[in-house]
C-alpha positions in Angstrom: 0.0 0.1 0.1 1.0 3.7 -1.1 1.0 6.3 1.3 -2.2 8.2 1.6 -2.7 11.7 3.2 -4.8 12.4 5.9 -7.1 15.2 6.4 -9.1 15.7 9.3 -9.2 16.4 13.0 -6.8 15.6 15.5 -4.4 17.2 18.6 -2.6 19.7 16.0 -2.8 22.7 18.8 0.1 24.8 18.2 0.4 24.0 14.3 -3.4 25.0 14.0 -2.7 28.0 16.0 -0.2 28.9 14.3 -1.6 28.5 11.0 -4.5 31.0 12.2 -2.2 33.4 12.6 -0.1 33.2 9.4 -3.6 33.6 7.7 -4.0 32.8 4.2 -0.3 33.1 3.1 0.8 30.7 5.9 1.9 26.7 5.0 -0.3 23.9 5.7 -0.4 22.3 9.2 1.6 19.3 8.2 4.6 21.7 6.9 4.1 23.6 9.8 4.4 20.2 12.1 7.2 19.1 10.4 9.5 22.2 10.6 8.5 22.2 14.3 10.0 18.6 14.3 7.4 16.6 16.3 7.4 13.6 13.8 11.3 13.1 14.3 11.6 10.9 17.0 9.7 9.1 20.4 10.3 9.3 24.0 9.5 7.5 27.2 9.5 10.0 29.7 10.3 8.6 33.0 10.2 5.4 31.7 6.1 5.3 32.1 4.9 8.6 30.1 4.9 8.0 25.9 4.9 10.6 23.2 5.6 10.1 19.8 8.0 12.9 19.5 11.8 13.2 19.7 13.6 12.3 22.9 14.0 15.5 25.0 11.8 17.6 22.8 8.9 20.0 23.5 7.0 22.1 21.1 9.0 25.4 22.4 12.1 24.1 21.3 11.3 23.9 17.8 9.6 27.2 17.2 12.4 29.6 16.4 14.0 27.0 14.0 10.3 26.6 12.6 9.6 29.9 12.2 13.0 30.6 10.4 12.4 27.8 8.3 9.0 29.1 6.5 10.0 32.6 6.4 8.1 34.0 9.7 9.2 35.6 12.7 7.0 36.6 15.6 7.5 38.8 18.6 7.4 36.6 22.1 6.9 38.2 25.5 6.4 36.1 28.7 7.0 35.9 32.6 6.1 38.5 35.0 3.1 38.8 37.4 -0.5 38.5 36.1 -1.9 41.6 36.3 1.1 42.6 34.2 0.4 39.7 31.6 -3.0 40.5 31.4 -2.2 43.9 30.5 0.4 43.1 27.9 -2.2 41.0 26.5 -5.1 43.6 26.2 -2.7 46.1 24.8 -1.7 43.2 21.8 -5.4 42.3 21.0 -5.8 46.1 20.3 -3.9 45.2 17.0 -5.2 41.8 16.3 -5.3 38.5 17.6 -2.6 36.6 19.8 -1.2 33.7 19.9 -1.2 31.9 23.5 0.8 28.9 24.9 1.4 26.6 26.2 -2.1 26.6 28.6 -2.8 24.2 31.3 -6.0 22.8 29.1 -7.7 21.2 32.3 -8.7 25.0 33.2 -10.4 25.7 29.5 -14.0 24.6 31.1 -15.5 25.5 27.8 -14.2 21.6 27.0 -16.2 19.0 28.3 -15.1 17.3 31.5 -12.6 19.9 32.1 -12.9 20.4 35.6 -9.2 21.2 37.1 -5.8 20.4 35.7 -4.7 17.4 33.8 -1.1 18.5 33.2 -1.9 18.6 29.6 -0.2 21.7 27.4 -2.7 23.5 24.9 -2.3 26.5 22.5 -5.1 29.0 21.5 -5.6 32.0 20.0 -7.1 35.2 21.7 -9.6 37.1 20.1 -11.2 39.9 22.8 -10.4 40.3 26.4 -12.3 42.4 29.0 -12.3 42.3 33.0 -14.9 39.2 33.2 -14.0 36.9 30.2 -11.9 36.0 26.8 -12.8 35.1 23.5 -10.9 33.0 21.8 -10.3 30.7 18.7 -9.4 27.1 20.8 -7.9 24.8 17.8 -9.3 21.5 20.1 -12.3 22.4 18.0 -14.0 25.4 19.7 -14.3 28.6 17.3 -15.0 31.7 19.0 -15.2 30.1 22.5 -15.7 32.3 25.4 -14.1 31.5 28.7 -14.5 33.5 32.3 -11.0 35.2 32.6 -10.0 33.8 35.8 -10.0 30.0 34.4 -7.8 31.2 31.4 -5.3 33.1 33.6 -5.1 30.1 35.7 -4.5 27.9 32.3 -1.9 30.6 30.9 0.4 30.3 34.2 1.2 26.9 33.3 1.9 25.9 36.7 1.1 22.4 36.3 3.2 21.8 33.1 6.1 19.9 32.6 7.8 22.6 30.2 6.9 26.4 29.2 7.1 29.9 31.0 4.1 31.3 32.3 2.2 34.0 30.4 3.9 33.2 27.2 2.4 34.8 24.1 3.9 35.7 20.4 2.5 38.8 18.4 3.1 40.8 15.5 3.7 37.7 12.8 5.3 38.6 10.0 7.1 37.4 6.6 10.8 37.4 6.2 10.9 35.6 3.3 8.8 34.0 0.5 9.6 30.4 0.6 8.1 27.7 -1.4 6.2 24.7 1.1 8.8 22.3 -0.4 11.8 24.4 0.5 10.3 24.9 3.7 10.3 21.1 4.3 13.9 20.7 2.7 15.2 23.4 5.3 13.6 21.5 7.9 15.7 18.2 7.5 18.9 19.1 9.7 16.8 19.6 12.5 15.0 16.6 11.8 18.2 14.5 11.8 19.0 16.2 14.7 16.3 14.9 16.5 16.5 11.7 15.6 20.1 11.4 16.6 19.1 12.0 20.1 22.2 14.4 20.2 23.3 16.7 23.1 22.0 17.4 26.3 18.7 17.0 27.5 17.1 17.4 30.8 15.1 14.0 31.2 14.3 12.4 34.1 16.1 9.4 35.1 14.7 5.7 33.5 13.8 7.9 30.0 14.4 6.3 26.8 13.9 7.4 23.1 13.5 5.8 19.7 14.3 2.2 19.5 14.8 1.9 23.0 11.4 3.5 23.9 9.3 1.2 21.7 10.9 -1.4 23.2 10.3 -0.4 26.7 6.6 0.7 26.2 6.0 -2.5 24.6 7.0 -4.4 27.8 5.3 -1.8 29.9 2.1 -2.5 28.3 2.6 -6.7 28.3 3.0 -6.6 31.9 -0.2 -4.5 32.3 -1.2 -1.3 30.8 -2.8 0.7 33.3 -5.5 3.1 33.1 -3.6 6.1 33.0 -1.4 4.7 30.5 -4.0 3.6 28.4 -6.2 6.6 28.7 -3.3 8.9 27.7 -2.5 6.5 24.7 -5.7 6.1 23.2 -7.0 9.8 23.5 -4.1 11.7 22.9 -0.3 10.2 21.9 -1.4 7.5 19.4 -3.7 10.2 17.6 -0.8 12.7 17.6 1.7 10.2 16.7 0.1 8.7 13.5 -0.9 12.1 12.3 2.8 13.6 12.8 4.2 10.3 11.1 1.7 10.6 8.3 2.4 14.4 7.7 6.2 13.9 8.0 5.5 11.3 4.9 3.3 13.6 3.0 5.7 16.2 3.2 9.1 13.9 2.5 7.4 12.8 -0.6 6.7 16.5 -1.8 10.2 17.3 -1.4 11.8 14.2 -2.9 12.9 12.1 0.3 11.3 9.0 -1.1 12.9 6.3 0.9 12.4 8.7 4.0 8.8 9.0 3.0 8.3 5.1 2.7 9.7 4.8 6.2 7.9 7.3 8.0 4.6 6.1 6.3 5.8 2.7 7.6 5.6 4.3 10.8 2.4 6.4 10.6 0.7 2.9 9.9 2.3 1.1 12.7 1.3 3.9 15.5 -2.2 3.6 14.1 -2.2 0.2 14.5 -2.1 0.6 18.1 -5.5 2.2 18.8 -8.0 -0.6 18.4 -5.7 -3.0 20.4 -5.5 -0.7 23.3 -8.9 0.2 23.1 -10.1 -3.6 23.0 -7.3 -4.6 25.6 -5.5 -6.8 22.6 -1.8 -5.8 24.5 0.0 -8.0 22.8 -1.1 -6.9 19.4 -0.1 -3.4 20.6 3.3 -4.7 22.0 4.1 -6.4 18.7 3.5 -3.2 16.6 5.7 -1.1 19.0 8.7 -3.8 18.5 8.2 -3.4 14.5 8.2 0.2 15.2 11.1 0.3 17.2 14.0 0.0 14.4 12.6 2.6 12.1 13.8 5.9 13.9 17.3 4.8 12.9 16.5 3.8 9.5 14.4 7.2 9.1 17.9 8.7 10.1 19.8 7.3 8.0 17.5 7.8 4.6 17.4 11.6 5.5 21.5 11.5 5.9 21.9 9.9 2.7 20.0 12.0 0.5 21.3 15.1 2.5 
């Protein structure tokens, strides 16, 4: 089966938020995700929390490199006290929408079942604010969502997240170069290779692993007994995000002429996507088998990208 590109919903909050800020002249969310680096690796944080993204990676670590590759830039402000941050936001909104994040998704009470911190990061676009509430486009599927200001400020403080500076926002998005999407993809390849190599220092908890070792360790963890928290994390977020990232990587690499790398990324997408039903249905042995097939593909992808670079 050849690779077939995906279009549809999924947890792509920062890519979708960037796309809103770029407007009609911006690249697709697939290209944005590839430029940020999300598809290029796997990590098992602390030996228990899996993500299908690079070892030692979080979205913020890819933003500046991605914006440069995409031919865009923006102004970033962050930190300080809540009152100061709110004043900055009100001033910025006078000039147009504002990119916000990371925020704690559990405080976004316009989303069903959100009643407090769940240690989940999210990104939104703020549209209007007054002394009582904020109006936003929430790319989780809630355009023009209104939220009490107190809940938003609690979310924006990011106190329960494992990365991010409180009260981070981006404004004044502007193009620095007219770059074709294919050239954006090609400009992102060196970063993809670096992430796949797991090179450099990473401030990771004890017991963490990446790529093949992470896939093998997760397979063993699932076989020993996949607890409700791990299963819920995987079936409600990690598998969806990971399969889409790999799918978008395959689509973009194929467009840019990286034929073998695209084939490998497409295989990764199918293997990650194949985890969903077994994990929902409790067929954990099948899920573990898919993870073991996935394990060697990260080195294969790195080699293919280096070989054509």
